[in-house]
TIVEX-983761 format. One line per 2 residues: number of its first residue (from 0); their letters; for each residue x, y, z of N, C-alpha, C, CB. Coordinates in Angstrom, 2 decimals, always signed. Glycine has a CB too. Example, Ala and Ser with C-alpha at 12.3 -4.5 7.8 and 13.67 -1.06 7.14 Angstrom:
! residues 2
0 = as = +13.19:-5.69:+7.80:+12.30:-4.50:+7.80:+13.20:-3.30:+7.80:+11.31:-4.47:+9.05; +12.85:-2.25:+7.08:+13.67:-1.06:+7.14:+12.90:+0.03:+7.87:+14.08:-0.60:+5.72 .
END
This chain:
! residues 105
0 = mi = +0.77:-1.18:+0.08:+0.27:-0.13:-0.22:+0.97:+1.38:+0.24:-0.95:-0.36:+0.23; +0.66:+2.25:-0.57:+1.36:+3.35:-1.05:+0.83:+4.28:-0.09:+1.18:+3.72:-2.56 .
2 = td = +1.81:+4.76:+0.85:+1.62:+5.98:+1.85:+1.25:+7.53:+1.04:+3.19:+6.14:+2.78; +0.74:+8.35:+2.07:+0.53:+9.89:+1.57:+1.91:+10.28:+1.61:-0.48:+10.95:+2.55 .
4 = ee = +2.89:+9.83:+2.35:+4.25:+10.38:+2.23:+4.63:+9.78:+0.96:+5.26:+10.03:+3.45; +4.78:+9.11:+0.52:+5.31:+8.21:-0.54:+5.05:+9.15:-1.69:+4.56:+6.69:-0.68 .
6 = ir = +3.42:+9.28:-1.60:+2.89:+10.28:-2.83:+3.46:+11.56:-3.07:+1.51:+10.63:-2.67; +3.44:+12.30:-1.68:+4.19:+13.31:-1.91:+5.38:+13.48:-2.07:+4.05:+13.88:-1.33 .
8 = kv = +6.62:+12.67:-1.59:+7.72:+12.71:-1.57:+8.52:+12.15:-2.79:+7.94:+12.25:-0.52; +7.49:+11.25:-3.19:+8.38:+10.34:-4.77:+7.55:+10.52:-5.99:+8.53:+8.34:-4.67 .
10 = ia = +6.36:+10.48:-6.07:+5.29:+10.05:-6.97:+4.96:+11.47:-7.59:+3.96:+9.26:-6.17; +4.82:+12.35:-6.87:+4.29:+13.58:-7.23:+5.58:+14.61:-7.94:+3.59:+14.22:-5.80 .
12 = pl = +6.75:+14.29:-7.11:+7.81:+15.23:-8.09:+8.31:+14.44:-9.35:+9.27:+15.69:-7.20; +7.92:+13.24:-9.40:+8.17:+12.61:-10.57:+7.26:+13.15:-11.75:+8.00:+11.18:-10.34 .
14 = ll = +6.27:+12.97:-11.75:+5.26:+13.75:-12.51:+5.49:+15.05:-12.98:+4.21:+13.86:-11.82; +6.08:+15.86:-12.13:+6.52:+17.29:-12.54:+7.68:+17.62:-12.89:+6.34:+18.10:-11.72 .
16 = sg = +8.38:+16.36:-13.12:+9.88:+16.15:-13.31:+9.84:+15.72:-14.96:+10.60:+14.81:-12.15; +8.71:+15.27:-15.27:+8.36:+14.92:-16.85:+8.59:+13.26:-16.79:+9.57:+15.81:-18.17 .
18 = ak = +8.75:+12.61:-16.15:+8.26:+11.31:-15.79:+7.14:+10.79:-16.46:+7.97:+11.27:-14.51; +7.09:+9.58:-17.16:+6.06:+9.28:-17.69:+5.25:+7.81:-16.88:+6.52:+9.17:-19.16 .
20 = ml = +4.00:+8.25:-16.25:+3.36:+7.00:-15.33:+3.10:+6.09:-16.36:+1.91:+7.30:-14.39; +3.03:+4.74:-16.42:+2.86:+3.53:-16.95:+1.33:+3.41:-16.70:+3.80:+2.42:-16.32 .
22 = dk = +0.95:+2.29:-17.60:-0.52:+1.54:-16.90:-0.11:+0.99:-16.52:-1.64:+0.91:-17.37; +0.81:-0.05:-16.19:+1.36:-1.26:-15.49:+1.94:-0.91:-14.29:+2.34:-1.98:-16.26 .
24 = hc = +1.82:-1.80:-12.96:+1.90:-1.71:-11.70:+3.20:-2.42:-11.07:+0.70:-2.20:-11.22; +3.58:-1.93:-10.18:+4.76:-2.62:-9.53:+3.90:-4.02:-8.86:+5.63:-1.46:-8.22 .
26 = pk = +4.57:-5.43:-9.15:+4.15:-6.43:-8.37:+4.35:-6.43:-6.87:+4.68:-7.45:-8.86; +5.24:-5.93:-6.30:+5.78:-5.93:-5.19:+5.13:-4.88:-4.31:+7.13:-5.81:-5.37 .
28 = cg = +4.51:-3.72:-4.92:+3.70:-2.99:-3.82:+2.57:-2.17:-4.43:+4.65:-2.01:-2.96; +2.49:-2.76:-5.62:+1.01:-2.10:-6.47:+1.31:-0.49:-6.90:-0.62:-2.07:-5.22 .
30 = sp = +2.27:+0.01:-6.74:+2.41:+1.34:-7.15:+2.77:+1.25:-8.98:+3.75:+2.09:-6.10; +2.14:+2.63:-9.50:+2.45:+2.54:-10.73:+3.70:+2.69:-11.15:+1.82:+3.22:-11.30 .
32 = lf = +4.01:+2.30:-12.34:+5.46:+2.14:-12.70:+5.73:+2.98:-13.53:+5.87:+0.96:-13.19; +6.84:+3.85:-13.66:+7.09:+4.96:-14.31:+8.60:+4.93:-15.05:+6.91:+6.07:-13.31 .
34 = ek = +8.52:+5.82:-16.23:+9.67:+5.57:-17.64:+10.15:+6.77:-17.28:+9.12:+5.41:-19.51; +11.51:+6.85:-17.23:+12.05:+8.05:-17.64:+13.54:+8.04:-17.93:+11.76:+9.00:-16.67 .
36 = dg = +14.04:+8.53:-18.92:+15.15:+8.46:-19.74:+15.44:+6.88:-20.09:+16.37:+9.17:-19.00; +14.41:+6.36:-20.55:+14.29:+4.90:-20.99:+14.68:+3.94:-20.03:+15.07:+4.62:-22.14 .
38 = rv = +14.22:+4.42:-19.06:+14.18:+3.38:-17.55:+13.08:+3.35:-16.89:+15.13:+3.77:-16.38; +12.48:+1.90:-16.78:+11.31:+1.76:-16.16:+11.43:+1.15:-14.74:+10.48:+0.99:-17.00 .
40 = fc = +10.82:+1.69:-13.93:+10.88:+1.55:-12.50:+9.84:+1.83:-11.89:+11.75:+2.21:-11.95; +10.01:+1.05:-10.59:+8.71:+1.45:-9.35:+9.75:+2.43:-8.56:+7.92:-0.20:-8.09 .
42 = pv = +8.99:+3.81:-8.35:+9.60:+4.75:-7.65:+9.42:+4.52:-5.98:+9.05:+6.08:-8.16; +8.40:+3.80:-5.61:+7.95:+3.81:-4.48:+8.87:+2.25:-3.56:+6.16:+3.82:-4.73 .
44 = ce = +9.39:+1.71:-4.49:+10.14:+0.29:-3.88:+11.43:+0.95:-3.90:+10.09:-1.35:-4.88; +12.22:+1.76:-4.82:+13.38:+2.43:-5.15:+13.25:+3.39:-3.54:+13.30:+3.34:-6.89 .
46 = yr = +12.52:+4.11:-3.38:+12.49:+5.32:-2.34:+12.56:+4.31:-0.89:+10.79:+6.47:-2.50; +11.85:+3.12:-0.56:+11.79:+2.42:+0.72:+13.01:+1.77:+0.60:+10.56:+1.47:+0.99 .
48 = ek = +13.76:+1.44:-0.67:+15.10:+0.54:-0.53:+15.98:+1.60:-0.01:+15.74:-0.20:-2.01; +15.93:+3.04:-0.12:+16.93:+4.00:+0.00:+16.59:+4.22:+1.19:+17.03:+5.14:-0.89 .
50 = kr = +15.31:+4.48:+1.98:+14.90:+4.81:+3.27:+15.71:+3.71:+4.14:+13.23:+4.76:+3.43; +15.74:+2.47:+4.18:+15.89:+1.35:+4.65:+17.41:+1.39:+4.63:+15.15:+0.27:+3.93 .
52 = kr = +17.88:+1.45:+3.51:+19.24:+1.82:+3.92:+19.89:+2.58:+4.53:+19.71:+1.94:+3.35; +19.33:+3.96:+4.65:+19.48:+4.91:+5.57:+19.73:+4.63:+6.78:+18.60:+5.58:+5.59 .
54 = el = +18.65:+4.26:+7.60:+18.33:+3.56:+8.60:+19.28:+2.68:+9.19:+17.37:+2.98:+8.30; +19.92:+1.63:+8.10:+20.41:+0.52:+8.48:+21.91:+1.22:+8.80:+20.23:-0.73:+7.36 .
56 = kg = +22.38:+2.14:+7.74:+23.62:+3.23:+8.11:+23.72:+3.76:+9.47:+23.51:+4.52:+7.27; +22.69:+4.12:+9.84:+22.23:+4.90:+10.96:+22.83:+3.82:+12.24:+20.35:+5.20:+10.88 .
58 = ve = +22.09:+3.03:+12.27:+22.56:+1.71:+13.21:+23.75:+1.56:+13.05:+21.98:+0.35:+12.97; +24.23:+1.50:+11.86:+25.81:+1.04:+12.03:+26.87:+2.31:+12.23:+26.31:+0.17:+10.56 .
60 = ev = +26.52:+3.27:+12.38:+27.34:+4.52:+12.72:+27.26:+4.46:+14.57:+26.49:+6.15:+11.88; +26.22:+4.40:+15.15:+25.92:+3.81:+16.14:+27.00:+3.14:+16.85:+25.01:+3.10:+15.83 .
62 = lm = +26.78:+1.79:+15.93:+27.50:+0.71:+16.36:+28.96:+0.94:+16.48:+27.25:-0.35:+15.53; +29.52:+1.56:+15.33:+30.76:+1.73:+14.84:+31.28:+2.68:+16.42:+30.76:+2.61:+13.07 .
64 = ek = +30.71:+3.87:+16.61:+30.98:+4.74:+17.78:+31.26:+4.15:+18.90:+30.02:+5.53:+18.07; +30.34:+3.24:+19.29:+30.61:+2.27:+20.52:+31.50:+1.41:+20.39:+29.59:+1.53:+20.92 .
66 = fk = +31.99:+1.09:+19.32:+33.39:-0.09:+18.82:+34.40:+1.11:+19.42:+33.70:-0.63:+16.53; +34.33:+2.17:+18.62:+35.57:+3.06:+18.82:+35.63:+3.73:+20.57:+35.41:+4.48:+17.53 .
68 = el = +34.80:+3.62:+21.10:+34.58:+3.79:+22.56:+35.30:+2.77:+23.34:+33.13:+3.73:+22.91; +35.21:+1.67:+22.99:+35.64:+0.42:+23.66:+36.97:+0.25:+23.40:+34.89:-0.78:+23.26 .
70 = an = +37.44:+0.70:+22.01:+38.87:+0.59:+21.61:+39.81:+1.61:+22.48:+39.00:+0.93:+19.99; +39.32:+2.65:+22.63:+39.74:+3.79:+23.02:+39.96:+3.40:+24.80:+38.59:+5.03:+22.52 .
72 = sm = +39.39:+2.63:+25.33:+39.14:+2.67:+26.49:+39.43:+1.03:+27.12:+37.72:+3.28:+26.58; +40.43:+0.53:+26.79:+40.79:-0.69:+26.85:+41.52:-0.81:+28.52:+41.79:-0.99:+25.50 .
74 = pt = +41.00:-2.04:+29.37:+41.40:-1.77:+30.58:+42.69:-2.71:+30.88:+40.22:-1.95:+31.54; +43.59:-2.70:+31.77:+44.89:-3.18:+31.92:+44.25:-4.68:+32.82:+46.10:-1.90:+32.84 .
76 = ev = +43.92:-4.44:+33.44:+43.50:-5.68:+34.44:+43.11:-6.93:+33.28:+41.91:-5.20:+35.61; +43.64:-8.12:+33.54:+43.53:-9.18:+32.42:+42.08:-9.50:+32.21:+44.34:-10.55:+32.77 .
78 = ek = +41.35:-10.14:+33.40:+40.01:-10.27:+33.23:+38.99:-9.41:+32.59:+39.67:-10.43:+34.22; +39.19:-7.90:+33.05:+38.29:-7.27:+32.42:+38.64:-7.06:+31.07:+38.01:-6.18:+33.04 .
80 = lr = +39.82:-7.12:+30.52:+40.20:-6.50:+29.02:+39.65:-8.06:+28.22:+42.37:-5.95:+28.75; +39.76:-9.31:+28.80:+39.14:-10.22:+28.14:+37.82:-10.18:+27.89:+39.36:-11.17:+28.60 .
82 = vh = +36.66:-9.73:+28.99:+35.41:-9.17:+29.01:+35.12:-7.99:+27.75:+35.29:-8.57:+30.45; +36.14:-7.13:+27.96:+36.11:-5.85:+26.92:+36.16:-6.32:+25.64:+37.33:-4.81:+27.06 .
84 = le = +37.29:-7.29:+25.24:+37.60:-7.65:+24.15:+36.23:-8.74:+23.11:+38.99:-8.32:+24.57; +35.68:-9.16:+24.17:+34.37:-10.19:+23.73:+33.15:-9.15:+23.36:+33.80:-11.36:+25.19 .
86 = vm = +32.90:-8.19:+24.18:+31.85:-7.19:+23.67:+32.73:-6.55:+22.20:+31.44:-5.81:+25.08; +33.74:-6.19:+22.17:+34.29:-5.72:+20.74:+33.71:-7.01:+19.76:+36.26:-5.56:+20.71 .
88 = ek = +33.99:-8.19:+20.20:+33.96:-8.94:+18.93:+32.41:-8.91:+18.80:+34.72:-10.53:+18.95; +31.67:-9.28:+19.70:+29.94:-9.02:+19.32:+29.72:-8.15:+18.47:+29.01:-8.56:+20.40 .
90 = ll = +30.42:-6.82:+18.97:+29.84:-5.82:+17.96:+30.30:-5.76:+16.67:+29.97:-4.56:+18.37; +31.49:-5.99:+16.58:+31.91:-6.72:+15.10:+31.13:-7.18:+14.27:+32.62:-7.76:+15.17 .
92 = ti = +30.65:-8.44:+14.99:+29.80:-9.53:+14.30:+28.18:-8.81:+13.76:+29.56:-10.92:+15.60; +27.86:-8.20:+14.92:+26.65:-7.16:+14.57:+26.95:-6.23:+13.39:+26.32:-6.18:+15.84 .
94 = ie = +28.08:-5.40:+13.23:+28.21:-4.64:+12.22:+28.26:-5.22:+10.82:+29.23:-3.97:+12.46; +28.83:-6.38:+10.72:+29.16:-7.13:+9.71:+27.72:-7.40:+9.31:+30.10:-8.32:+10.03 .
96 = ry = +26.76:-7.98:+10.07:+25.84:-8.36:+9.78:+24.86:-7.12:+9.25:+25.52:-9.13:+10.79; +24.82:-6.13:+9.53:+24.11:-4.93:+9.42:+24.60:-4.48:+7.83:+24.54:-3.80:+10.74 .
98 = kk = +26.00:-4.63:+7.49:+26.59:-4.49:+6.26:+26.01:-5.40:+5.22:+27.98:-4.69:+6.40; +25.82:-6.63:+5.68:+25.09:-7.51:+4.70:+23.79:-7.35:+4.40:+25.14:-8.72:+5.04 .
100 = le = +22.78:-6.51:+5.40:+21.59:-5.99:+5.14:+21.56:-5.06:+4.34:+21.02:-5.64:+6.05; +22.51:-3.96:+4.66:+22.37:-2.95:+3.31:+23.23:-2.89:+2.30:+22.38:-1.65:+3.61 .
102 = gg = +23.37:-4.36:+1.86:+24.03:-4.95:+0.67:+25.52:-4.52:+0.44:+23.23:-4.57:-0.56; +26.00:-4.19:+1.44:+27.71:-4.04:+1.54:+28.40:-5.71:+1.71:+28.21:-2.92:+3.23 .
104 = t = +29.55:-5.06:+1.95:+30.45:-6.51:+1.86:+30.89:-6.19:+3.18:+31.82:-6.80:+0.57 .
END
């Protein structure tokens, strides 16, 4: 289902820019397909994908910031250091998973 936000932010500007609305619809979201510069696409699916990637990138940045904090505050006591490094390792695993979600490497 297309939201009012998507109509306002995605579809209306496309129509104003001269993109052609086709009489075909996206099988995934039901939005009308558009053609511009010889390319047929679903603007709503593209918008949603970009929005999802931005959100994931924000989470990744928070995780990386926490990782940097941990890297800059290494304890000297061996047991505390072991726990500290385990947390850092888990954060790295989570960051790698987020990168895969956003299509990164």
